[in-house]
C-alpha positions, 0 to 999 in steps of 0.5 A: 466511523466518522473519526476513522474516515478523518484519520484515514483521509489524513494518512492517505493525504500524506501518502499522496503528497509524497507520491506527487513530490516524487513524481515531480522529482523523478517523473513516472519512472515507476512505469518501467516496473513489472508487477513482480518488481512492484511486489518486490518493493512492497516485500522489501518494505514489509520485511524491513518493518518486520525486522525493525519491530524486533530491534532496538538499534536502527542503522538507517534513520528512516522510520517505520511510518515512512515504510508504510507510506511507501507501501501505500504508494507502491500498492497504488502504483501496482493498481495503476499498472494493472489498468495501464497493462501496456508493454509501452513504457511511456512517461505520464504527465504528473497531473494525469498520474495524480488523477490516476492515483486519486481514482485508485485511492477512491476505490481503495477507500470504498473497499475500506468503508465496506469492510470496516462496516462489516468487520466493526473496526476490528483493525483497531484491535490489531497490532502493527506486527499483525498488519505486517504479517498480513501484508507479507501473506498477501504478497506471497499470495500475489506472487503465487497468482503471478506464477499461475499466470494471473488465474485463480480458481476461487480467490480474489485477484491481484487488485483485491490483494493490493487493495488490502495491503494499502488499507492495512498500511493506512491502518498502521499509519493511523495506529502510529498517529494515535501512539498505539503503534511504535515508529 
């Protein structure tokens, strides 16, 4: 588990660096996104990875790792947006946005540690394709939750599904870093 935490933190740090740099470049323009738009962005990224997994030739030179990083960041943006839950679209101070990002990252990591303990690091035996398929399934679930006006009878909510998407993306990044998964 110690190695997992080190690898997880390394992957999470690289995502945070991208988030901070983009926040400095663009501000928090993502504040305009409604949950369905965040889901669409996640869906686009996951579908691109799935398409690339079966193709030898790529016409856009962005790699799969960058798409997983984007899914981590959009997932955290989604968690932040759930909390802010405001019709007012105010730009956030970059330092404050970074703090919100860090708060969500800690919560997501805590969930990973608990599940990783209980599942015995089963994710290490999963394929990159499996992660993408699970992410797509979680996205479809969240779309259905939104269609149900956020209500579920016995299922986890939007936040739990976003948390799983973030963790699957980070596990895929670890697999890429270890050379087990393709770029």
